[in-house]
N, C-alpha and C positions, 0 to 999 in steps of 0.2 A: 769512277770518279770524288775525289767529294773535294768541295768550295766551298772558305764563311768571309762573308765581306760584312763594312758597314755600309750604309746612304739612306741617305733620303729617300719621302719618297715624296713624289707631283705627281700633280695631273696632265695628261695630256687627251686638251679636248680633240674630239674622229673631225673630218668635218660634217659626217650625218649628223652631227648635234649627239653625240656619246661621246662616254667623259671615262676616261681609266685611268687606275691609279696605276701606279711602276713602281720598285727601284732597280736603277743602272750596274747592268757587273761593271768593276773594275773595267776598267782596257785588259789590264795584263791576263786578268785573270778569264776575259774574252777572246785573249787569245788563245789560252788551250783550251779553253772551247771548241774554237774554231779548228784547232789542230788534232781531233777528236777524230780520226777513221771511222765511219754513219755515211746507212746509205739517207739521200734525201730527205727532206721532207718539205711539207708546204710551207709558201716564204723567207724558208731555212730555218724553221724553228725546231729545236731543241728539248726531247721531254728530259724532263726535272720532275726530282720530289726535295719540295722547301720546307722546310719552317726554319719558322718565324715566333720565336718565342717560345707557347706553349699550342704554335698549331702545326702540323704540320701538312700538307696540298702537295696534288699531282696536278703539272700544270708544263706549262714550255713555255722556257725565252727563245727571245724574236732579236735580230739582229734592227739593230736602228741603222736607218741610211745615213744617219749625220752625228755619229760619235763614233762610229765604227762600234760601239759593245753590246752587247746581249742585253734588255731589260723583260725584270720579270713584272706580269701583271700577280695586279693585289685584292684574289676577292674581295668582295663585300663579305660576306663572314668573316672571314681574316683579320681584314677590318679593322672589324667591332668586338675579335675576341680580341685585337691585342691595342686597342683606340690608338687605331694611326690614323691619320689625316694631310693632308699636304704641306710636305715642310719638317714630317717628324725625321729624325734619324731612327734607322732600327734595321739590327743586326740578324741575317742571315744566314741563312747553312741549308747550301744541292748540293744534290743527289744530281750528278747525270745517269741517265736511262739508257737514251740512246750510246754506239760505241761499241 
């Protein structure tokens, strides 16, 4: 399954003082991902290959308990290569690898 969407970069500060840069998969696309039959993985994660601009990387999306949407962590190397910061718009292409 391949999905594409536009979203914004946002920061989540973890309780242990770590800072993560994320973007959220829209709710309707999150629901499509949730419906894919697959083996359960830790924290409800789903393995993906993401492309943002000229950067392609493998990671996992994780369900956000507040919104119900999946969130995509943005690695520092990708943020640097694509000049991404908090509040920036981003176009994401996700290939779901689980399922």
